C-alpha positions in Angstrom: 0.0 0.0 0.0 1.7 3.1 -1.2 -1.0 5.7 -0.6 -3.0 6.6 2.4 -5.8 8.6 0.7 -9.3 7.5 1.8 -11.3 6.1 -1.2 -14.3 5.3 1.0 -15.4 7.3 4.0 -18.4 5.9 6.0 -19.8 8.5 8.5 -22.1 7.5 11.3 -24.0 5.0 9.1 -27.0 3.2 10.6 -29.3 0.8 8.8 -32.6 -0.3 10.2 -35.0 -2.8 8.8 -38.4 -1.8 10.3 -38.5 -0.7 13.9 -37.1 -3.9 15.4 -33.9 -4.7 13.5 -30.7 -2.5 13.5 -28.4 -4.2 11.1 -25.7 -1.5 11.2 -25.3 0.7 14.2 -23.6 4.1 13.9 -20.5 2.9 12.0 -17.7 5.3 10.9 -14.8 3.9 8.9 -12.2 5.1 6.4 -10.9 2.7 3.7 -7.7 3.7 1.9 -7.0 3.8 -1.8 -5.2 0.6 -2.9 -6.0 -1.3 0.3 -7.2 -4.9 0.7 -9.8 -4.4 3.4 -11.8 -7.1 5.2 -15.2 -6.8 7.0 -15.2 -9.7 9.5 -17.7 -11.0 11.9 -20.2 -13.7 12.7 -23.4 -14.2 10.7 -25.9 -11.4 11.3 -23.3 -8.8 12.4 -24.1 -6.4 9.6 -21.1 -6.8 7.4 -22.9 -7.7 4.3 -25.5 -5.0 4.8 -22.6 -2.5 5.1 -21.1 -3.8 1.9 -24.5 -3.6 0.1 -24.8 0.1 1.2 -21.4 0.8 -0.4 -22.7 -0.9 -3.6 -26.0 1.1 -3.5 -28.3 -2.0 -3.1 -29.3 -0.7 0.3 -29.6 2.9 1.5 -28.5 4.1 5.0 -31.2 5.0 7.4 -28.9 7.6 8.8 -25.3 8.7 8.0 -23.4 9.2 4.7 -21.1 7.1 2.5 -18.5 8.9 0.4 -16.7 7.2 -2.5 -13.8 9.0 -4.1 -15.0 12.1 -2.3 -18.6 12.0 -3.7 -21.6 11.6 -1.4 -23.4 8.4 -2.6 -26.8 9.5 -1.2 -29.2 9.0 -4.1 -26.6 7.6 -6.5 -27.8 4.4 -8.2 -25.6 1.2 -8.1 -24.8 1.4 -11.8 -23.5 5.0 -11.5 -21.1 4.2 -8.6 -17.4 3.6 -9.2 -17.6 0.2 -7.7 -18.4 -3.4 -8.8 -19.5 -6.4 -6.8 -18.7 -10.1 -6.8 -21.6 -12.0 -5.2 -21.4 -15.1 -3.0 -23.2 -17.1 -5.7 -21.0 -15.6 -8.5 -24.2 -15.1 -10.6 -22.6 -16.1 -14.0 -24.8 -16.8 -16.9 -24.9 -20.6 -17.6 -25.9 -20.2 -21.3 -23.0 -17.8 -22.0 -19.3 -18.7 -22.7 -16.6 -17.4 -20.5 -15.8 -14.6 -22.9 -19.4 -13.5 -23.2 -19.8 -13.6 -19.4 -16.7 -11.5 -18.9 -17.8 -8.9 -21.5 -21.5 -8.7 -20.6 -21.2 -5.5 -18.6 -19.5 -3.7 -21.4 -21.9 -5.0 -24.0 -25.0 -3.7 -22.2 -23.4 -0.3 -21.9 -22.8 0.0 -25.6 -19.0 -0.4 -25.8 -17.7 -1.2 -29.3 -17.2 -4.9 -30.1 -13.4 -4.6 -30.8 -12.9 -2.8 -27.5 -14.9 -5.5 -25.7 -12.8 -8.2 -27.2 -9.5 -6.5 -26.2 -10.7 -5.9 -22.7 -12.0 -9.4 -22.3 -8.6 -10.8 -23.4 -7.0 -8.5 -20.8 -9.4 -9.4 -18.0 -9.2 -13.2 -18.6 -5.4 -12.9 -18.6 -5.5 -11.2 -15.2 -7.5 -14.0 -13.7 -5.5 -16.7 -15.5 -8.3 -17.9 -17.8 -6.7 -17.3 -21.2 -7.7 -20.2 -23.5 -11.0 -20.7 -21.7 -12.9 -18.1 -23.7 -15.2 -20.6 -25.5 -16.0 -22.8 -22.5 -19.3 -22.6 -20.6 -19.6 -22.4 -16.8 -20.7 -26.1 -16.5 -17.3 -27.0 -18.0 -15.3 -25.2 -15.3 -14.3 -26.0 -11.8 -15.6 -23.9 -8.9 -12.4 -21.9 -8.7 -12.6 -21.2 -12.4 -16.2 -20.0 -12.2 -15.2 -17.7 -9.4 -12.4 -16.3 -11.7 -15.0 -15.6 -14.4 -17.0 -13.6 -11.9 -13.9 -11.7 -11.0 -13.1 -11.0 -14.6 -16.6 -9.7 -15.2 -16.3 -7.3 -12.2 -12.8 -6.1 -13.1 -13.4 -5.5 -16.8 -15.3 -2.3 -16.1 -12.2 -1.0 -14.2 -14.0 0.0 -11.0 -12.3 2.1 -8.3 -13.4 -0.4 -5.7 -14.1 -4.1 -6.0 -16.6 -5.4 -3.4 -16.4 -9.1 -2.6 -19.3 -10.8 -0.7 -18.0 -14.1 0.8 -16.4 -14.9 -2.6 -14.7 -18.1 -1.5 -17.3 -19.7 0.7 -18.5 -22.2 -2.0 -15.0 -23.6 -2.5 -13.4 -26.6 -0.7 -10.7 -25.9 1.9 -7.7 -26.5 -0.3 -9.0 -24.5 -3.3 -10.1 -21.7 -0.9 -6.5 -21.4 0.4 -5.1 -21.3 -3.1 -7.6 -18.7 -4.2 -6.8 -16.5 -1.1 -3.2 -16.3 -2.5 -4.5 -15.6 -6.0 -6.8 -12.8 -4.7 -3.9 -11.0 -3.0 -1.8 -11.3 -6.1 -4.6 -10.1 -8.3 -5.3 -7.1 -6.0 -1.7 -6.1 -6.1 -1.4 -6.4 -9.8 -4.5 -4.3 -10.6 -3.8 -1.9 -7.8 -7.4 -1.1 -6.9 -9.2 -1.2 -3.5 -10.6 -4.6 -2.6 -13.2 -4.9 0.2 -14.1 -8.5 1.2 -16.8 -9.6 3.5 -16.1 -12.9 5.3 -17.0 -14.8 8.5 -13.7 -16.7 8.2 -10.9 -15.4 10.5 -8.3 -17.3 8.6 -9.4 -15.8 5.3 -9.4 -12.2 6.7 -6.0 -12.7 8.3 -4.4 -14.1 5.2 -5.6 -11.6 2.6 -6.3 -8.2 4.2 -4.1 -5.2 4.9 -6.6 -4.2 7.6 -9.6 -5.8 9.2 -12.7 -4.3 10.7 -14.4 -6.7 13.2 -18.2 -6.2 13.6 -20.5 -7.5 16.2 -24.3 -6.9 16.4 -24.1 -4.1 13.9 -21.3 -2.3 15.7 -17.6 -1.8 14.7 -15.5 -3.3 17.5 -12.0 -2.9 16.3 -10.1 -2.0 13.1 -6.5 -3.0 12.8 -3.9 -4.9 10.8 -4.1 -8.7 11.0 -1.0 -8.8 13.3 -2.3 -6.1 15.6 -5.8 -7.7 15.7 -4.4 -11.1 16.6 -1.8 -10.1 19.1 -3.6 -7.1 20.7 -7.4 -7.5 20.5 -9.1 -4.7 22.4 -12.0 -6.8 23.9 -13.0 -10.2 25.0 -15.2 -10.5 21.8 -12.3 -9.7 19.4 -9.9 -12.0 21.3 -12.3 -14.9 21.3 -13.5 -14.4 17.7 -10.0 -14.1 16.1 -8.3 -17.5 16.3 -8.1 -19.9 19.2 -7.5 -18.5 22.7 -7.6 -19.3 26.4 -10.0 -16.7 27.9 -9.9 -16.6 31.7 -11.9 -14.5 34.1 -9.7 -12.7 36.6 -9.6 -9.8 39.1 -7.1 -7.1 39.6 -5.3 -7.5 43.0 -3.0 -4.5 42.7 0.4 -3.5 41.2 3.7 -5.2 42.1 7.2 -4.6 40.6 5.6 -2.3 37.9 3.3 -5.1 36.8 -0.4 -5.8 37.2 -1.1 -8.3 40.0 -3.9 -10.5 38.9 -5.9 -13.3 40.6 -7.4 -15.8 38.1 -10.8 -16.9 39.1 -10.7 -20.2 41.0 -7.0 -20.3 41.5 -5.3 -19.5 44.8 -2.2 -17.8 43.7 -1.7 -14.5 41.9 0.3 -13.8 38.7 2.1 -10.7 37.5 1.6 -9.5 34.0 2.8 -6.4 32.0 0.1 -3.9 31.3 0.4 -0.2 30.5 -3.3 0.9 30.6 -5.7 1.2 33.5 -7.4 -1.8 34.9 -9.4 -2.5 38.1 -12.0 -4.9 39.3 -12.9 -7.8 37.0 -11.0 -8.3 33.8 -10.2 -10.9 31.2 -6.9 -12.7 30.9 -6.1 -14.3 27.5 -3.3 -16.5 26.2 -3.0 -17.9 22.7 -2.6 -21.8 22.7 0.7 -21.5 20.7 2.2 -19.3 23.4 1.8 -22.1 26.0 4.5 -24.7 26.7 4.3 -28.2 28.2 7.2 -29.7 30.2 7.8 -32.6 32.6 9.6 -30.3 35.1 8.7 -26.8 36.3 10.4 -24.2 34.0 12.9 -21.9 35.7 12.9 -18.1 35.2 10.0 -15.7 35.2 7.5 -17.9 33.3 4.0 -18.2 34.7 3.6 -21.9 35.6 0.8 -24.3 36.7 1.0 -28.0 37.4 -1.6 -29.7 35.2 -3.0 -33.0 34.1 -3.5 -33.9 30.4 -7.3 -34.4 30.0 -7.7 -34.7 26.3 -5.9 -34.3 22.9 -6.8 -34.0 19.3 -4.2 -35.1 16.7 -3.9 -33.0 13.4 -0.8 -34.5 12.0 1.6 -31.6 12.0 0.3 -30.6 15.5 -1.8 -31.7 18.4 -4.3 -29.7 20.4 -3.7 -30.6 24.0 -6.3 -29.9 26.8 -5.0 -29.6 30.4 -6.5 -28.9 33.8 -5.1 -27.6 37.0 -6.0 -29.2 40.4 -8.6 -26.5 41.0 -10.3 -27.1 37.6 -8.8 -24.3 35.5 -8.9 -25.6 31.8 -6.4 -24.6 29.2 -5.6 -25.6 25.6 -2.1 -25.9 24.2 -0.9 -26.2 20.6 1.8 -28.8 20.5 3.9 -29.2 17.4 4.6 -32.8 16.4 8.2 -32.2 15.3 9.6 -35.7 15.6 8.5 -38.6 13.3 7.6 -41.3 15.7 4.8 -43.8 16.3 4.9 -43.2 20.1 3.0 -40.2 21.4 5.2 -38.0 23.7 2.1 -36.8 25.6 -0.5 -39.2 27.0 -3.9 -38.5 28.5 -3.6 -38.6 32.3 0.0 -37.5 32.4 0.9 -34.9 35.0 3.0 -32.0 33.5 3.7 -28.3 33.8 2.1 -25.7 31.6 3.9 -22.3 31.3 3.9 -19.1 29.3 5.9 -15.8 29.3 4.2 -12.9 31.2 4.5 -10.7 28.1 2.3 -13.2 26.2 -0.6 -12.5 28.5 -3.4 -10.3 27.1 -5.2 -8.1 29.6 -8.8 -7.4 28.4 -10.7 -4.7 30.3 -13.8 -4.8 27.9 
């Protein structure tokens, strides 16, 4: 991303359906030119409604949306500098790949020769050169998705809106298409805005992510910042796997926050620069935890635990442990050695530990 100019500015936008449903609740957001931006959240959080308002398929109940500096109030979808790729792709089954790609140009009266040139260019961008005469039923799911992308890109929009574009693909193809989407966005240099409920998808493709819950914008940050420094229990729990523990502030000691984890007798000290008091959340990512047969030395936070369960994934195992007082934690354990004998067995007594700086303190 070389520029920081806002291409979309959303100002205090609210969308209500009737008197009972507030789909989007007073959202303000700036999306930068040339950015790959993700709207992320669970089903029903308002992310698709927000995208549809950018496209012009829905109108805000309150607030304004500006695209390239122009107020979009009253501007029809076909007059906005955006194009949208729908979840269903919506390609025409009776048309060839070339005719599908060039359809938007044909209906607006573009000359035939120019259509052919731009179709060739668009299909090359999405790696479908040579597929011009095929029909959608002769293509794989990933190729059909590329046709939809070509049709959207051929009109050279300022912003490409993507509504769950990979949800119909199997896991392996979805991962491959995530990589292709990023490459495509960088090559065309326009702003991409993707709506997804998949944390992995958002983390892998986006420059920045906006997390939504119940119509509200909860946090906007880079994938790294969002994963390592979520600003609330909701964001911490929604992004990736996490151990989320209820705790209470017991004071300050040695410049660190003294915290008592609910149900545990001893207190732990964790770095924290903000203000915290009363009940808080303590969170640790499973990959930050370590298991060992002996108690680790140094300043690591440690608990004696028993292995209660484990799930084997090949390259790694997800280990579940429990303290004597019933505190449950999950640990990501990398299976680094090739062996038929498991190094961790259910029922084993071990030590779980993590570094104090890997502790997230959540006051919301």
